[in-house]
N, C-alpha and C positions, 0 to 999 in steps of 0.2 A: 600466216601463223609462225613464220620463221623470223627470228630476230638474231642479229649477229653484231658483235662489237669486237674489233681487232685493233690493237694499238701497237705502233712501231714494229711493223712486220717487214722482213726482208726475205727475198726468195731469189735463188740463183740456180741456173741449170746450164751445165757446160762440160766440155771435155777436160780430163785430167790424165796425167801419167803417173804411174807408181812403179818403183823398182823393188823387186823382191830382195830382201836383205841377204839371203843365203846364195841364191843362184845368180843374182844380178840381172835377171830378166826384167825387161820393161813391159808393163801392161798399160793398155789404153783403156780409160774408164770414162763412163758418163756419170757425172756427179750432180746430185740434187742437194741443196743446202737451204735451210730456212730457219728463221728465228722470229718469235713473237714475244713482245714484252708482256702483253696481257690480252686475254680474250674472254668473251662471254657470249655463248651461243645457246639459244633455246628454240626448241621445236615442240610445240604443245607443252606437255609436262616433262619432256626430256631436255637435258641440258648439259653443257660443257663449260666449265670455268677454269681458267689457267693463268699462271704467271711464269715468266721466264721459260718459255717453251722453246725447244730446239729440235731440229731434225736434220739428219744427214744420211744419204743413201747413195751407194755406188754400184754400178753394174758394168761388167766387162763388155767392151765393144769389139774385141778381137773377132775376126771373121772365122767361122768354122762351118764347113759344109754339112756336118752331122747336126741337124737341127733337133734331133731327139735327145741330145745330151743336155744335162742341166748346167747352166752357166752360173758362175758365182755372183751372188747378190748380197750385199752387206750394208748395214746402216746402224745409226744410233738415234735414240730418242731420249730427250731429257726434259725434266719438268721441275721447276722450283716448287710449284704447287699445281695440282690438277684435281678437279672434282667432276665426276660423272654421275648423273642422276637419270633414272628411268621414270616411266609414267606410273609406276606402282609405289613410288616413295623410296625405293632403294637407292643408296648413294655409296659411291666408292671414292675415297680421297687418297692422293699420294703427295708426300712431301719429300723434297730432295731426292727425286727419282732419277736414276741413271740406268738406261737400258740399251742393250746392243743386240743385234740379230745378224745372222748370216745364213744364207742358203747356198749349199754346195752339193756336188754330186757324191753319191755313195761310192766308196773306193772300189768295192767289188762289182758295182753295177752303175755306170755313169748316167744311166737313164732315170735313176731313182733319186729324188731330192732328199737332202738331210737339212733340217732346220736347227740351228743352235741359238739359244737365247740365254742371256744373262740379265738379271735385274737386281739393282741395289737401291733400297729405299730407306731413308731416315725414318719415315713414318707411313703407315697405311691405316686407313680408317674405313670401316664398313658399317653401314647404318641401314636398318629397316625401321618400321614403325615401333616395334617392341624390343629390338635387340641392337646392341652396338658392340663392335670389336675394334680395339685399338692395338696396333702393333708398332714396335719401334726397332729400327735397325734390322729390317727383314731383307734377306737375300735369296735369290732363286737362280739356279743354273739348270738348264734343261736341254736335252737333245730330242728331236722328233724326226723319225724316219718314215717316209711314206711306204706303206706296205701293200697298197692296192694292186700294184703290178704283179708282185710275187704271190699275193693272195689269189688273184684271178688265175694265175698259173696253177696253183695248188687245187683250187676249186675245179678247174677244167680236168686235171688229172683224176680227181676224186669222182667226178661225174662219168668219166670214161670207164673207170673201174666198176661203178654201179651199173652202167649200161650193159656190162658183160653179165652181171648177176641178174638183172631184170630187163632182158631184151625187149619185152613187150610194153614196157612203160616209156612214154615219150620223155626225151631228155629234160625238157623244161618242167616235168612233173615229178622228177625223181626225188627231190628234197621233200616235197609234200607227201609222197608215197612212203618214204622212210619215217618221217615224223609221225604219220598216222599209224604206221605199223608198230612203232615203239610205244605209242600212247595206248594201244589196245591192251586191255587187261589191267591197266594201272588203277589202283584204288586210292582215292584221296583220304589220307588219315584223318582221324577225328580232330586232332589238334590243329588242323589247318582249316576247319569249317566254322569256327567261332567268328562271326562277322565283327562284333565289337572289339575283340582282341586283335583283329587284323589291323585296326587303327593304331595299335601300339607298336607295330612293326616299323623297322627303319624306312622301308618303302621309298627310298630316294631314287628316282629314275631320271636320267638325263633327257633333256629336250632333244627331239629327233635331229635337229640341225647339229647340235653339239655331239650327239651320239654318232653321227656320220663321220665327223673328224676323229672321234675317239676310236672308231673301228679302223679308220684308214691310216692312222699314224701311230707308230710305236714310240712311247715316251720313256725317257729315262732322265732323272734329275735329282737335285738336292735342294733342300730348303733349310735355312737357318733363321731363327728369330731370337733376338736378344731378350726382349720383354714383350708382354702382351697383357691385355685386359678384356674380359668378357662381362658385359653388363646386360642382364636379362631378368625380367620378372618371373621367368619360368624356372629360375634357380637363383633366388634373391639373396645371394651372398656376394661379397667382394671377391671376384674370381680373377686371379692373375697367374700368368705363366712366365717362366724364366728358362733361358738356355735351351730352346728347342733346336734340336739337330735331327734331320731326317732325310731319307731317300725315298723315291717313288718311281713307279712305272705304271703301265696301264692296268696291271693286275694287283699291285701291292703298294702300300705306304708303310715304310719302316721307320719307327721312332728309335733313334740312337740314344737320345737323352731328352728329358723333359721334367721340369718341376712345376707343380701346380699348387697355388695357395687358394683354397676355397674357404672363406671365413677364417676359422681358427685352425683349419686342417692344412697340413703340408704334405703333399704326396708326390713322389717321383715315379716316372713311368718309363718303360723300355720294352719294345716289342714290335709287332706288325699287325696290320689289317690287310688281308688278302682276299682273293675272290672277286675283286672289283670288276674285272672284265665282263663277267656275266651278271653280277648283282646290279651294277649301274644300268644295265639294259633291262632290268626287271625280271631276269630269268634265273637268278642264282642266289647264293647265300654268302653273307659276309663271314669271314673266318678271322677271329681275333685271337692273337697269341701275345700275352702281355705279362710282364713282371711289374708289380706295383710295390713300392716301398714307401711307407708313411713314417715320417719322423714325429708327426703329431696328427691325431685324428679325433675330431669331436663328432662321433657317430650320431649323437642326438641332434646336433645342429644340421648335419648332412641329411638325415631322414626328414627333419622338419622342413628343410628347404625343398626337398623332393616333393613332399606333400603339398607345400604352398604353391610350387610351380604347377603341379598336376591339377590343382583346383583353381588356378588363376584364369580370370576372364578379363579381357581388355576393358578399361574404364570408359565411362560415357565421354569424358574429356580426353579421348585418345589423341587428338591433335596436339593438345597441350604437352603430353608426354613426348610426342614425336618432335616437337619444336624446341624442347628444352635443351639447354647447353649440357655438355658432358658432365660437369659437376652437379648441375641440377638433376639430370637424369640419374646419376649415381645415388643421390640422396633419395630420389623418388622410388627407385626399384630395390635398393638394398635395405632389407629389414633390420631395424635396430634389435629386435628380438623376435624369435619364432616360437610359436605355440607347439611344443613337442607333445602336448596332451591331446591334440586333435586326433580324431580317428585315423588310423593308418590307411593311406590310399593304396589300393591293390597294386602290387608290383607284378606286371605281366611280362613274362619272359618272351622277347621277340622271337618269332618263328624263323626269321631270315638271318639269324646270327648264331654261329657256332663259336663258342669262346673257350679258351683255356687260359685261366688267369692264376698266377702265383702271387699271393698276398703275404707281405711281411710288414708288420706295423708295430709301433711302440707308442707309449704315452697316449692311450686311447681313453676317451670318456664315453661311457654308454650306460644308460639307465641307472645312474647313480654309482656305477662301478668305475674304478680307476684301473685300467688294464695296462700293465707294464709292457707286455709283448703279446703278439698274436701272429700266428702263421697258419695259412690255409691254402688249399688248392681248390679252385672253383672252375667247374665245367658247365657250359650251357649248350643245350641242343634240344630241338623239337619241343620248345616251350617248357623245358625242364631244366632246373639248375641242380647240380650235384656239388656238394661241399665235402671234401675229404681231407684227412691228415691235419685236422685243426688242433692246435695246441694253444693254450692261453694261460698267462700268469697275471693274476690280479692282486689288488691290495687285500682281498678277502679270501684268496684261495687260488687253486689252479684247476684247469679243466681240459677235457678233450671233447671233440665233437665230429661226427660225420652225419650227413643227412642229405635229403633231396627236397625240392620244392617244385611242384608241377602245376602249371596253369593251362590245362588243355581246353577248358570251357568254364563258363561262369558256374555251372553246376558240378564241376569236377575239378576242384582245387585241392590238391593233396600235399601232405608233407610226411616225411618219415625221418627219424633221427635216432642217433645213439649218442647220448650225452653222459659224460662223467665229470663230476665235480669233487674236488678234494679239499678238506680243511676250510669249509665255508659255513657260514651261519644259515640257519633255516630261514631267517628273514630275507637274506639275499637270494636264496633259492626261489622263494615265493615271488620276490620283486622281479627276478629275471623271467620266471615262468609262472604267471598268475594262475594258470590252470592247475598247478600242483596243489594250491590251496583247496580247490574243489575236489581233486582226486584223493588227497591225503591231508585233511584238515588237522589231524593230530600232530602233523609234523611241526607246526608252529609252537607246540607245547614244549619242545625240547630246546634247551639252551646249551650253547657250546659249539664247537666246530664239528661238523658232520661230513661224511662222504655220501654223495648221492649219485646213483646211476639210474638212468631211465632210457629205455629203448622202446619206441612206439611209432605207430603210424596214425594219422588223423586227417580229417577233412577240415577245410577252412572256409570262412565266409568271405564276401567280397571286401571286407575291411581287414582281412588277414587275421581275424580272431579264430582260435581253435574251436571247432564245434565239439564240445566236451563229450557228448554221447558217442561220437565216432572214434574215440581214442581206443586203440588196442595196443597193449604192450606189457612190459615188465618193469618193475621198479625195485631198487634196493637202496635202503637208507641205513646208515650206521655210523658209529663213532665211539670214541672213548672219552671218559671224564665228562659225561653229559649230566644235565640236571633238568628237572621239571619243576616249575614253580609258577604261582600267580594265577593261572587260568582255572576255570571251573572243573575241568577234568581232573587235574591234580588235587585241587582242594577237596573234591568229593571223595577221591580215593584215599587221601591222607586221613580224612575224617573217618571213613568207614573201616579202614584197615588199621587204625590206631598207630599211624606213623609216629616215631619219636620226634622227627623234625617235620612239622606240618607246614612249614614255609617253603621248604625245598627238598626235593628227593634226588639224591645223588645216584648216578648210574655209571659204574666203572666201564662197562662195555656193552654194546647192543648192536644187533644187525637185524633189520626188518626187511623181508622180501615179499613181493606180491605180484599178482598178474592183474592187468586192467582189461576187462572184456565185458561186453553186454551191459554197459552203464554201471559196472561194479568193479571196485578194487577188492580182490580177494587177498587177504593178508595170510601168508602161510605161517605155520607155528614158529615161534621164536622164544628164546629164554632171556629174561631180564632179572637182574638182582637190584632191588631198590629197598632202601631202609632195612628192615629186618626180614624181608621176604624174598623168596625166589619164585618167580612167576613164569608159567608157560602160557603164552597167549596166541590166539589166532582169531580171524574174524572176517567180516565182509562189510565194506563201506560203499553204499550206493551213491551215485553222483548227485542224487537229490538231497544228500546230507544225512539220510537215515542210515542207521548202522546196527550191526550185531557183532559183539565181541564176546569171547569166552576167555576167562583167566583161571587157570588151575594154580592154586597156591600150593607149591611143592614143598617149600620150606617156610615155616612161620612159627611164631610163639605158641600156636595152638597145638594141642596134643595129637590132633589128626588133621589130615588134609581136606581142604574144601575147594569147591569151584564156584566161580561167580559168572553169571551171564549178564552182560551190560548191553543195553539196547535202548533205542529211542529214535524219534524223528530228527533229532540233532543233539549236539552236546549240551545244549542248554536245558534239555528235557530228558535227562538220562534216567533210566530205570535199572534196578538191580534185582537179580534173582540168585539165591544161594542154593547150592546142592553139592553133590559129590564131584570131584574133579574128573574131567575127561582125559587129562594127561596125568599119568601116575608118577612120572619121573622126568628127568631131563633128556631121555632118549626119545626125541621127537623126530618126525619125518623132516628130512633136510632137502630143500629144493635148490640149493646153491648151484649144483652142477647143471641142472636143466635151465635155470635162469641164465647162466653163462652161455649155454648152447643156443638159447633163444636170441640172446644179444648177438652172438656170432652169426647166426642165420640172417638176422636183419641187416647186420653190417655188410655181409656178403651181397645181399639183395641191393643195398644202397650202391655198392661199388659196381654192380652189374645192371644198374637201372636202364642204361641205354641199350643193352643187349637183350635183357629179359622183358623190359617194360615196367612202367609204374604199376599197372594192374597186377602183374605177377608178384611184385614185391609186397604189395598190400595184402593180397590174398594169402601169400605164404606166412606173413606175420600174423594175420587174423586166425590162422589155424592153431597157432601155439602148439605145434606138433610135439615138441620135446616134453612140454609140461603135461599135455594130455596123456601121452604114452606112459609117463612116470606115474600119474594118478591111477591109470588102469593096472599097471604092473604091481603097484603096492596096495591097491584097494583103498586109496586115500579118500576120506570124506572129511570136509572141514568140520571142526568141532561145533560150530554154530548150527550146522545142519543135523546134529545128533541130539537126541532127547537127553536132557540132563537128569540123572538119577537123584531123587530127593534124599535128603539126610533123614536118618531115623530120628524118632522123638528123643531118644537118649542123646544122640549127637547134637541135636538142637539145644537140648538142655545143658549139655556140657559147654557149648559156646556161650549161652546166656549166663552161665555161672562162672565163666573163666575170669571174671574180674577185669582188672585194668588192661591186661594183655589180650582181650577178646575182641571179636567183631560183632558184638551184639547189635550194633546199629544196622548192620546189613540185614539181620533177621527182622528187626523192627521195620526197616524200610520195605522189605519184601512183603510183610503182612499188610503194610499200608497200601502198597501198589496193588496187591490182590484185591483189597476192599475197594480201592478207587476204581479199578477196572470193572468190578462187579456193579458199582453204582454209576458207571459212566463218567467218572471224573478223571481227567488227564492232567 
C-alpha cells in the first residue's frame, strides 16, 4: 500500500569544518545534505507531494567526555511546494517555504536542550472537508526549552514537603490524596450542568501525544501574517485578515495588531488569549482580553451569518464541496444574501471562556438604524455576559445601555437591562424593541422625538425572544413638541372632547412613567395639555392588550370638571364612562424619584452580577422596593382602582345643553354602552 516517486534526488553525508567568525575556533562537523526535484508518496490515504525540496543538517563531532551535555545540532529545510494529507481529508500546503532549526544547550544548564525554529512561507494552505484557510507571507520564530528535568526536580521537592505533612500516605499516592481532599465538598454549579449547552463550549483538547510535548517544552515565539482568508459555510461571508502580528507561549497568545474583513464589516483587534496551559489540557478556562475597533460594521449581516452557520448541515454532495477549487469553493460557501428575518439562533455563552472586551465602533448598520458611533465594555463569565458603559449615537437619536444576558440552562435564560434613548421616534423604539409595542401600545400614537427610558429584567425563549409576561421593570417616556394623529385613540378622543383640530393634537410637553409587573403596565398619574384641555391621566394596561385608563379633565371649555374612564379589550373596542374627576388639580402623586431609584438599583445589580449572581439581581428588581414603599407611605391607589362618582342630573344636563363646546357625545356613548352591556352587545 506504499507508493513512492522521487525525481532527481541527491544525498551526501560527510565531514566538514567551520570556523567561528568571532573566536576563530575551528569546529569539526558531520553534515547531511539532500535535494529532491519532485516527490509523491502515498500510504493509504496519507500522502506527501513536493517540489524543489532541500535539507541540510550539521552536528558537532568534537569529542567531549561529558555525554550528558547537549551538543549543537542545526539544519535547514526548504520547499518550493509541499502538500501533506492525512486519512481524514485534512491537507496542509506550503509554498516558498524556508525553515531553519537549531538545538543547543541552555546557558544556565548545559544538560537541558533548547530548540530554535524559524519559518518563512510565501503561502500556507489548510484544508478540511468544510473549511479552508489561505495565508500569504507568513513567518514564525519560536524557541522551545525542555522543562522536564527541572520540572521533575520541582515535583520531587514538592513531594518531599507533602511527605512531611502526610507521613502516613505512600509517596506515590500523595497527588491522588491531595486532589481527592481538594475535591471534597465542591458543588457543581447549575450553569455547568446543562448537557446541550456544553456542546457550545470551546472544549478544544490536545491529543495526548501533542499534550506530552506541550507539557515538557516551554514555548516562546512570534507570528506575522501579511494576508489571510477563511472560507467556511459555518460563517458564510468573505472573511479576510490583514497585518497580523502576535506573540505566544505555552499559556498565552498575544495579538499586537490584526484587521479582519467579514463581509461588509471591517474590525481591528488587539489583545490576548491566556490560560492555555490548563485549558488545552481540558482542565481550565480561556481568558480573553481584547480591544475591538470597527471602522465599519454591518451587525445585521454578522448576525445573519452567525445564524446561517449555526444551522448549517453538510450537503449530500459533500465530496463535491471538498474537491472544488478555491474559487469554486468561495462561490459555494459565501452567501450572496443572508436572511436576517430568520428566527434568531440562541447565543450560548461558553462556560470555559472568561472575556473582557472593549468595543469601539463606527458606521454601524443594525435593524434599520445607522449608528454613527458605539462604545461598550463586554464581560463574559459563568455563561453570563455583562454589557456596561454603552453609549451610542445614531441617525435617529442617542442612547445609553447597560445589561446582562445569562444562559445557565434552556429553562433559565435571563436578561436585564437599563436602556436610555434620547430624541428618537416612537417607530424606531418599537422597531428596536418589539416588546415595547405589547407593553405600551399607546406609544405609537405619539409623533415627534421622544426620550425613552426602560429598566427591566425578563426571561427569554430559545429563539432569544423576550417572554413578555416575565418582564418586570420601570418605564419613562416623554418629550416636547409632540403630536397625536391618525389612529383610533386620537380620533375617538378628538370627537368626544370636541377638539378644535380633529386631525392632530399638539402636546407641548409630556412625561409618562410606569411600572411593569404581573403582566401589567401600571401608568402613574401624569399631566398633559392637548388642544383646549388639561388632563390628568393614569391607568393600567395588561399585556393581553386589555386596558383601563382614567382621565380627569382639569381645564376645559366646560363650566365644571369631569372625569372619563376609558376601558376595553383593546384600542379598537374602546368604551367610555363619564363621571366626576378623580384628580381635582395638577397636584398629582409624582413617582419620578422612586422610578430613578429603581433604575439605579437595577444598574447596580447589573454591575454586580458576577458577585451577587443573576438570581439576586432578578429577585431585587422584581420586588420594586422603592416604588412599593412610596405607595404605602402615601397611601397611593391608582385611579382606575377607585370607584368613579357619578355626575348629578343637573351636571349631566349642563353638559348636554352646553352646545358647541360640550362633550355631549361622551354622555350619549356612555348611555349606549350601558344599554349594550345590559343586552349582551359588545
